[in-house]
C-alpha positions as CSV (number, residue, x, y, z in Angstrom):
1,M,0.0,0.0,0.1
2,K,1.3,3.3,-1.0
3,R,1.8,5.9,1.7
4,A,-0.6,8.8,1.5
5,P,0.9,11.7,0.0
6,R,0.2,14.2,3.0
7,T,1.9,11.8,5.4
8,A,4.8,11.8,3.3
9,V,5.0,15.4,3.4
10,V,4.8,15.4,7.1
11,V,7.6,12.8,7.4
12,A,9.8,14.3,4.9
13,I,9.6,17.7,6.5
14,L,10.2,16.1,10.0
15,V,13.0,14.0,9.0
16,A,14.6,17.0,7.5
17,A,14.1,18.9,10.7
18,F,16.3,17.1,13.3
19,A,18.1,14.7,11.2
20,G,22.0,14.9,10.8
21,R,23.1,17.8,8.5
22,Q,24.9,15.6,5.9
23,V,22.2,13.0,4.7
24,I,23.5,9.5,4.6
25,H,21.7,7.3,2.1
26,H,20.1,4.3,3.5
27,G,21.4,0.8,3.3
28,K,21.4,-1.4,6.1
29,A,24.8,-1.9,7.5
30,D,25.7,-5.6,7.2
31,A,27.5,-5.3,10.6
32,T,28.6,-9.0,10.3
33,P,31.9,-10.1,11.0
34,E,34.2,-9.7,8.0
35,A,34.7,-12.4,5.5
36,R,38.1,-14.2,6.1
37,P,39.9,-16.4,3.4
38,A,39.0,-19.8,3.6
39,P,41.7,-21.9,5.4
40,A,43.8,-24.4,3.6
41,A,42.2,-27.8,3.9
42,E,45.4,-29.2,5.7
43,L,45.4,-26.4,8.4
44,A,43.2,-26.1,11.3
45,P,40.7,-23.2,11.0
46,A,42.0,-20.1,12.6
47,A,40.4,-18.7,15.6
48,P,38.1,-15.9,15.0
49,R,39.6,-12.5,16.1
50,E,37.9,-11.5,19.2
51,W,38.2,-8.4,21.3
52,K,36.5,-8.4,24.8
53,L,35.3,-5.3,26.5
54,G,33.4,-5.6,29.7
55,S,31.2,-8.5,29.3
56,L,30.9,-8.2,25.5
57,V,32.7,-9.9,23.0
58,F,33.4,-8.0,19.6
59,H,34.5,-9.3,16.2
60,P,35.6,-7.2,13.3
61,C,32.7,-5.7,11.1
62,E,32.4,-3.2,8.3
63,L,30.1,-0.5,8.4
64,P,29.2,0.3,4.7
65,Q,28.4,3.7,3.3
66,P,25.7,3.1,0.9
67,H,26.0,4.3,-2.6
68,S,29.5,5.1,-2.1
69,G,31.4,1.8,-2.0
70,L,33.1,3.0,1.3
71,S,32.9,1.4,4.7
72,T,34.1,2.0,8.1
73,A,36.1,-0.9,9.7
74,A,34.7,-1.3,13.3
75,W,34.2,-4.1,15.8
76,C,30.6,-5.5,16.4
77,A,29.2,-7.5,19.3
78,P,25.6,-8.8,20.0
79,F,23.6,-6.9,22.6
80,Q,20.3,-7.5,23.6
81,V,17.7,-5.5,25.8
82,P,14.2,-6.1,26.8
83,E,11.5,-4.4,24.8
84,D,9.4,-3.7,27.9
85,R,11.5,-3.1,31.0
86,E,8.5,-3.7,33.4
87,H,8.4,-7.2,32.0
88,P,12.0,-8.0,31.2
89,D,11.0,-11.8,30.4
90,G,9.1,-10.6,27.4
91,R,10.2,-9.8,23.9
92,K,14.0,-9.0,23.6
93,L,15.4,-6.7,21.2
94,D,18.7,-7.4,19.3
95,M,20.5,-4.4,19.0
96,R,23.2,-3.5,16.4
97,L,26.3,-2.3,18.3
98,A,29.7,-1.3,17.1
99,V,32.9,0.2,18.2
100,V,35.3,2.0,16.0
101,R,38.7,1.3,17.7
102,S,41.4,3.9,18.8
103,S,44.6,3.7,17.1
104,A,46.2,4.0,20.6
105,Q,47.6,0.7,21.9
106,V,46.1,1.7,25.2
107,P,43.0,3.8,24.6
108,A,41.5,5.9,27.4
109,D,39.0,4.1,29.6
110,D,36.2,6.8,28.9
111,P,35.0,6.2,25.3
112,V,32.9,8.5,23.1
113,V,29.4,7.5,22.4
114,F,27.7,9.0,19.3
115,L,24.0,9.6,19.5
116,A,22.5,10.1,15.9
117,G,19.6,12.5,14.8
118,G,16.2,12.2,13.4
119,P,14.4,10.9,15.5
120,G,14.8,7.8,13.4
121,Q,18.5,7.8,12.3
122,A,20.8,4.9,13.2
123,A,24.4,5.7,14.7
124,T,26.1,2.9,12.5
125,E,24.4,4.4,9.4
126,T,25.1,8.0,10.1
127,Y,28.6,7.7,11.7
128,A,30.2,8.7,8.3
129,S,28.7,12.1,8.6
130,I,30.7,13.0,11.5
131,A,33.9,10.7,11.1
132,P,35.8,13.7,9.7
133,A,35.5,15.3,12.9
134,M,36.6,12.3,14.8
135,G,40.1,11.5,13.6
136,L,41.9,13.2,16.6
137,V,39.5,11.7,19.0
138,L,40.2,8.2,17.7
139,A,43.9,8.7,18.6
140,H,43.0,8.4,22.1
141,R,39.6,7.0,22.5
142,N,37.2,4.3,21.1
143,V,33.8,5.5,19.6
144,V,30.8,3.6,20.4
145,L,27.8,3.3,18.0
146,L,24.6,1.9,19.3
147,D,21.7,2.2,17.0
148,Q,18.8,3.5,18.9
149,R,16.0,1.0,19.4
150,G,13.6,1.2,16.5
151,T,16.2,2.5,14.0
152,G,19.0,0.9,11.6
153,G,19.7,-2.6,13.0
154,S,18.2,-2.4,16.4
155,H,14.7,-3.8,15.6
156,P,13.8,-0.8,13.2
157,L,10.1,0.5,12.9
158,S,10.0,0.9,9.3
159,C,6.9,1.8,7.3
160,R,8.4,2.1,4.0
161,E,6.6,-0.3,1.8
162,G,5.6,1.3,-1.5
163,D,6.5,5.0,-0.4
164,D,7.6,7.3,-2.9
165,H,10.5,9.3,-1.7
166,D,12.1,10.0,-5.2
167,L,11.2,13.7,-4.5
168,P,11.0,15.2,-1.0
169,G,7.4,15.9,-0.1
170,G,6.0,13.2,-2.2
171,S,3.3,14.3,-4.6
172,E,1.2,16.6,-2.5
173,E,-0.9,18.9,-4.6
174,S,-3.9,20.0,-2.6
175,R,-4.1,22.7,0.2
176,G,-4.4,21.7,3.9
177,V,-4.1,18.6,5.8
178,D,-6.2,15.4,4.9
179,V,-6.7,14.3,8.8
180,A,-8.7,11.3,7.6
181,A,-5.9,10.3,5.1
182,V,-3.3,10.8,7.7
183,R,-5.0,8.6,10.3
184,K,-5.6,6.0,7.9
185,E,-2.0,5.8,6.7
186,T,-0.7,6.0,10.2
187,Q,-3.1,3.2,11.2
188,H,-1.6,1.1,8.4
189,C,1.8,1.7,9.5
190,L,0.9,0.6,13.0
191,D,-0.8,-2.5,11.9
192,S,2.3,-3.5,9.9
193,L,4.3,-3.2,13.0
194,S,2.2,-4.5,15.7
195,A,2.9,-8.2,15.3
196,Q,6.7,-7.4,15.8
197,A,6.8,-4.6,18.2
198,D,5.1,-2.7,20.9
199,V,5.5,0.9,19.6
200,R,5.0,2.2,23.2
201,F,8.5,1.2,24.0
202,Y,10.6,3.1,21.5
203,T,10.9,6.4,23.2
204,T,13.7,8.6,24.1
205,T,13.4,7.4,27.6
206,D,13.9,3.6,26.6
207,A,16.9,4.6,24.5
208,V,18.4,6.2,27.7
209,A,17.8,3.0,29.7
210,D,19.4,0.9,26.8
211,L,22.5,3.1,26.8
212,E,23.1,2.7,30.5
213,D,22.5,-1.2,30.0
214,L,25.3,-0.9,27.4
215,R,27.7,1.2,29.8
216,K,27.3,-1.4,32.5
217,A,27.9,-4.3,30.0
218,L,31.2,-2.3,28.8
219,G,32.4,-2.3,32.4
220,S,30.7,0.8,33.6
221,P,33.2,3.5,32.2
222,K,32.4,7.1,32.3
223,L,31.2,8.2,28.9
224,N,31.9,11.1,26.5
225,V,28.3,11.6,25.3
226,L,28.1,13.1,21.9
227,G,24.6,14.1,20.4
228,V,23.9,15.6,17.1
229,S,20.5,17.2,16.5
230,Y,17.7,14.9,18.0
231,G,20.7,12.9,19.4
232,T,21.2,16.1,21.8
233,R,17.8,15.3,23.3
234,V,18.9,11.7,24.0
235,A,22.2,13.0,25.5
236,Q,20.5,15.6,27.7
237,Q,18.0,13.2,29.0
238,Y,20.8,10.6,29.7
239,A,22.9,13.3,31.7
240,M,19.8,13.9,33.6
241,R,19.1,10.3,34.6
242,H,22.7,9.3,35.1
243,P,24.9,12.3,35.8
244,D,27.6,10.1,37.4
245,A,28.2,8.2,34.3
246,V,28.9,11.1,32.0
247,R,32.4,12.6,32.0
248,T,31.7,15.2,29.1
249,L,28.8,16.1,27.1
250,T,29.1,17.6,23.4
251,L,25.7,18.9,21.7
252,D,25.9,19.7,18.2
253,G,22.6,21.5,16.9
254,V,21.1,21.7,20.2
255,A,17.4,20.7,20.9
256,P,16.5,22.0,24.4
257,N,14.8,19.6,26.7
258,A,11.9,22.2,26.9
259,L,11.5,22.2,23.2
260,V,8.1,20.5,21.8
261,L,9.3,19.0,18.5
262,G,7.6,20.5,15.5
263,E,6.2,23.8,17.1
264,D,9.1,26.0,16.0
265,F,9.8,24.4,12.5
266,A,8.2,27.2,10.5
267,V,9.4,30.2,12.5
268,N,12.8,28.9,12.5
269,L,13.1,28.2,8.8
270,D,11.7,31.5,8.0
271,A,14.3,33.4,10.3
272,A,17.1,31.4,8.7
273,L,15.8,32.4,5.1
274,K,15.6,36.1,6.1
275,A,19.2,36.1,7.3
276,Q,20.5,34.1,4.4
277,F,18.8,36.5,1.8
278,A,19.9,39.6,3.7
279,R,23.3,38.6,2.6
280,C,22.3,39.0,-1.0
281,A,20.7,42.4,-0.3
282,N,24.2,43.6,1.0
283,D,26.0,42.1,-2.0
284,E,26.0,44.4,-5.2
285,A,26.2,41.6,-7.5
286,C,23.7,39.4,-5.8
287,R,21.2,42.4,-5.5
288,A,21.6,43.3,-9.1
289,R,21.1,39.6,-10.2
290,F,18.3,38.7,-8.0
291,A,16.7,41.8,-6.4
292,D,14.9,40.4,-3.4
293,P,15.1,36.6,-3.4
294,Y,13.2,36.4,-0.4
295,Q,10.0,38.0,-2.1
296,T,10.7,35.9,-5.4
297,L,10.5,32.8,-3.0
298,Y,7.0,34.0,-1.9
299,Q,5.7,34.7,-5.2
300,L,6.8,31.2,-6.5
301,R,5.1,29.8,-3.4
302,D,1.9,31.7,-4.0
303,A,1.9,30.8,-7.8
304,L,2.4,27.0,-6.8
305,R,-0.4,27.3,-4.2
306,A,-2.8,28.5,-7.0
307,N,-1.6,26.1,-9.6
308,P,0.6,22.9,-8.5
309,H,1.6,21.4,-11.7
310,K,3.7,18.6,-13.2
311,V,7.3,19.6,-14.2
312,S,10.1,17.7,-16.0
313,F,13.8,17.8,-15.1
314,R,16.9,15.7,-15.5
315,D,17.7,13.3,-12.7
316,P,21.2,14.6,-11.8
317,Q,22.4,10.9,-11.0
318,T,20.8,9.0,-13.9
319,Y,20.3,12.0,-16.4
320,A,16.8,10.4,-17.1
321,S,14.0,12.7,-17.7
322,T,11.9,12.6,-14.6
323,Q,8.3,14.3,-14.1
324,R,6.9,15.4,-10.7
325,T,4.4,17.6,-9.4
326,L,5.7,20.8,-8.0
327,S,3.5,22.3,-5.2
328,E,3.9,24.6,-2.4
329,Y,4.5,21.7,-0.2
330,V,7.3,20.3,-2.2
331,L,8.9,23.9,-2.6
332,A,8.7,24.0,1.3
333,T,10.6,20.8,1.8
334,V,13.3,21.6,-0.9
335,V,13.9,25.0,0.3
336,R,14.5,23.5,4.0
337,M,16.9,21.1,2.6
338,F,18.9,23.8,0.8
339,A,19.0,25.9,4.1
340,Y,20.7,23.2,6.0
341,S,24.3,23.9,4.7
342,P,26.0,27.0,3.6
343,E,26.9,25.6,0.5
344,T,23.5,24.8,-0.9
345,A,22.1,27.9,0.8
346,A,24.4,29.9,-1.3
347,L,22.7,28.2,-4.4
348,L,19.1,29.0,-3.1
349,P,18.7,32.6,-4.7
350,L,19.9,31.2,-8.0
351,S,17.7,28.2,-7.9
352,I,14.7,30.0,-6.7
353,D,15.2,32.6,-9.5
354,A,15.6,29.7,-12.0
355,A,12.4,28.0,-10.9
356,A,10.4,31.3,-11.0
357,R,11.4,31.4,-14.6
358,G,10.3,28.1,-15.4
359,D,13.5,26.1,-15.1
360,V,13.0,23.8,-12.2
361,G,16.1,21.4,-12.9
362,P,18.5,23.3,-10.6
363,L,16.1,23.3,-7.9
364,L,14.7,19.9,-8.0
365,G,17.8,18.2,-9.1
366,Q,20.0,19.6,-6.4
367,A,17.2,18.5,-4.0
368,K,17.2,15.0,-5.3
369,L,20.9,14.9,-4.5
370,L,20.4,16.3,-1.1
371,T,17.9,14.0,-0.1
372,G,18.3,10.9,-2.1
373,D,16.2,8.3,-0.6
374,L,16.1,10.5,2.6
375,G,12.9,8.8,3.7
376,D,14.6,5.4,3.5
377,T,17.1,6.6,6.0
378,M,14.5,7.2,8.6
379,D,12.4,4.8,10.5
380,G,9.2,6.5,10.6
381,G,7.5,4.3,13.0
382,M,10.3,5.1,15.6
383,Q,9.5,8.8,14.8
384,Y,5.9,8.6,15.8
385,S,6.9,6.6,19.0
386,V,9.2,9.5,20.0
387,I,7.0,12.5,19.2
388,C,3.5,11.0,20.1
389,S,4.8,10.1,23.6
390,E,7.1,13.1,24.4
391,D,5.6,16.1,22.3
392,A,2.2,15.7,20.7
393,D,0.1,16.6,23.8
394,L,2.0,19.8,24.2
395,L,1.8,21.0,20.6
396,T,-0.3,24.2,20.2
397,S,-1.7,25.7,17.3
398,R,0.2,28.4,15.3
399,P,-2.1,30.2,13.1
400,Q,0.5,33.0,12.8
401,D,2.6,30.5,10.8
402,K,0.0,30.1,8.3
403,D,1.8,32.4,5.5
404,T,5.3,31.1,6.2
405,I,6.9,28.8,3.7
406,L,6.1,25.9,5.9
407,G,2.9,26.9,6.9
408,D,0.9,25.9,10.2
409,N,-0.3,22.4,8.8
410,M,2.3,20.2,10.5
411,I,0.9,20.6,13.9
412,E,-2.3,19.3,12.7
413,A,-0.9,16.5,10.9
414,F,1.1,15.4,14.0
415,R,-2.0,15.6,16.2
416,A,-3.8,13.4,13.6
417,A,-1.1,10.8,13.5
418,C,-0.7,10.7,17.2
419,S,-4.5,10.1,17.7
420,V,-3.8,6.8,16.1
421,W,-0.4,5.9,17.5
422,P,-0.1,4.4,20.9
423,H,1.7,6.5,23.5
424,G,4.6,5.4,25.8
425,K,5.3,7.0,29.3
426,R,7.0,10.2,29.6
427,P,8.8,11.3,32.9
428,A,7.1,14.1,34.7
429,D,10.5,16.2,34.4
430,F,11.2,15.2,30.9
431,H,11.0,18.7,29.5
432,Q,12.7,20.3,32.5
433,P,16.1,22.0,31.6
434,L,19.3,20.1,32.1
435,Q,21.2,21.6,35.0
436,G,24.6,20.4,36.5
437,P,28.2,20.7,36.5
438,V,29.0,18.4,33.6
439,P,31.5,19.9,31.3
440,T,29.7,20.5,28.2
441,L,30.5,21.8,24.6
442,L,27.6,23.3,22.7
443,M,28.1,24.3,19.1
444,S,25.5,25.9,16.6
445,G,25.5,27.3,13.1
446,E,24.6,31.0,12.7
447,F,22.2,30.3,10.1
448,D,20.8,26.8,11.3
449,P,17.1,26.6,10.1
450,V,16.3,23.8,12.6
451,T,18.3,24.3,15.9
452,P,19.1,28.0,15.9
453,P,21.9,29.4,18.3
454,R,19.2,30.7,20.7
455,Y,18.7,26.9,21.7
456,G,22.0,26.5,22.6
457,D,22.0,29.7,24.7
458,E,19.0,28.4,26.5
459,V,20.6,25.0,27.3
460,L,23.9,26.8,28.4
461,K,22.0,28.6,31.3
462,G,21.8,25.5,33.4
463,L,25.5,24.3,32.7
464,P,28.0,26.4,34.6
465,N,30.9,24.3,33.1
466,G,29.5,24.7,29.6
467,R,30.8,26.7,26.5
468,H,28.6,27.5,23.5
469,F,30.3,28.3,20.1
470,V,28.3,29.8,17.3
471,L,30.0,29.2,13.9
472,R,29.6,32.1,11.7
473,G,27.8,31.6,8.4
474,Q,27.3,28.0,9.1
475,G,24.0,25.8,9.0
476,H,22.8,22.7,10.8
477,N,25.4,20.3,12.3
478,V,28.9,22.0,12.5
479,I,31.1,19.6,14.3
480,A,33.3,19.0,11.3
481,R,33.5,22.5,10.4
482,G,36.8,24.7,10.4
483,C,38.8,23.8,13.6
484,M,35.9,22.3,15.6
485,P,37.4,19.0,15.3
486,R,40.5,20.2,16.9
487,L,38.4,21.9,19.7
488,L,36.4,18.8,20.2
489,D,39.4,16.8,20.9
490,Q,40.9,19.2,23.3
491,F,37.6,19.4,25.2
492,I,37.2,15.8,25.4
493,D,40.8,15.3,26.3
494,K,40.8,18.0,29.3
495,A,37.1,17.9,30.0
496,D,37.2,21.6,30.1
497,A,35.1,23.7,27.7
498,R,35.8,27.0,29.3
499,S,39.4,27.2,28.6
500,L,39.1,26.4,24.9
501,D,40.6,29.0,22.6
502,G,37.9,29.4,19.9
503,K,39.7,32.3,17.9
504,C,40.6,29.8,15.2
505,L,36.7,29.7,14.3
506,E,36.6,33.3,13.4
507,R,38.3,32.3,10.2
508,L,34.8,30.7,9.1
509,S,32.5,32.8,7.0
510,P,29.4,32.3,4.9
511,A,29.7,30.7,1.5
512,P,29.4,33.4,-1.3
513,V,26.1,33.6,-2.8
514,F,26.0,32.0,-6.5
515,V,25.0,34.6,-9.0
516,G,25.4,32.2,-11.9
517,F,26.0,28.4,-12.4
518,N,29.6,29.2,-12.6
519,G,29.6,30.5,-9.1
520,A,29.8,33.7,-6.9
521,T,31.4,37.0,-8.2
522,P,35.1,36.8,-8.1
């Protein structure tokens, strides 16, 4: 059964919201022990290489990067948790666990644990997006990757059958949200999962308990917890419940505990677009070429609202002629994806201008490269388990967002979906701010359309040993930008964010706006 288009819009926009900046195409990592040459017949079989850490026994494995041919060498171990902790004798979940080993002969006792974004992304599948920032860290410490329950190789809650994710936003054509269609499709997803999972038990709180179980299995080391995007929520919740287990906390693209996922999406994107387009107004060549890109964007949105229509463009990967419906919803999702990184944001005025003149290839072609099969990188059922349990009842209508690019339909769509999806338990203090002395490094991009710098400032208030860096001209997820990898390594090494010298970050700047397909003005 094909996913209802409106549901596809909701999911596509959501996953673009708190996912990691660098989208990793989906492909289930075959985290099985690497193949070894067959032994000669006259020789006894070689004993498999093993590495014991705590009570867990690891074997070599590869974490592939889908569509790239590349992979990350790691060590994997079986790890199991109960689905329902109040009934531990019930169904067990086989979790995908991997460790990227340090190059040190004797690594530090306190590993780094990476928590992925989404909700719905898997740590083993998205590690490649932060790997460029981890080289210095790996010289001293192991990096632990545990796919959060409901994602990747950890009992994924996927509702992907028949989905059309060739284009972000699906084929939505009409105005408003069809509540009945959202409920119907959500029920279909739930029905497809119910035989294999009780979806109430795939929340952030359950993931925090899994991480603590893993820490104990590893021998109860202190952890250097690194969360990206939605992973910053998991990281803060873990630090709240297990403060003595956390040595350092790193938050990239910060989502405050008080945040209700989904409520600020429209206003945050609008603010980021205004800030990006203001750069064009201050650039003579850009201003002469595009006049007012913000106004052009809204004129294009209004035209598509009145007349969504089929368009043709060349698939940038296959060069095949592709036809899709271009609507205001598709435009909103594509614009959001462009706004994630400075490189694509610099292309946005040019791409919008071309689309307004009837050439949609640059806009939709680039969007396809950005998103790929983004929907397949996300486990949508897990998203619903998180949002319906932790946020849905706190969502309030925002009619003031009606005329923004994203509009005000998402909240209604969430409510419709969560009226069907079973809810898990949420601790009473779940949305309270994190407070405590844990050394914390926070980082944000100046033009982040998802987790703007003010979120990091908000979280910093409760962390006297915290430090917040805002990277000039950058977007969502900045851990690999400029000298941030070096600062990250120094922070984790010393467990001291306040003494870091962040002057090297001042060399960062926004990418020049493209005034033509040959680039920016020299």
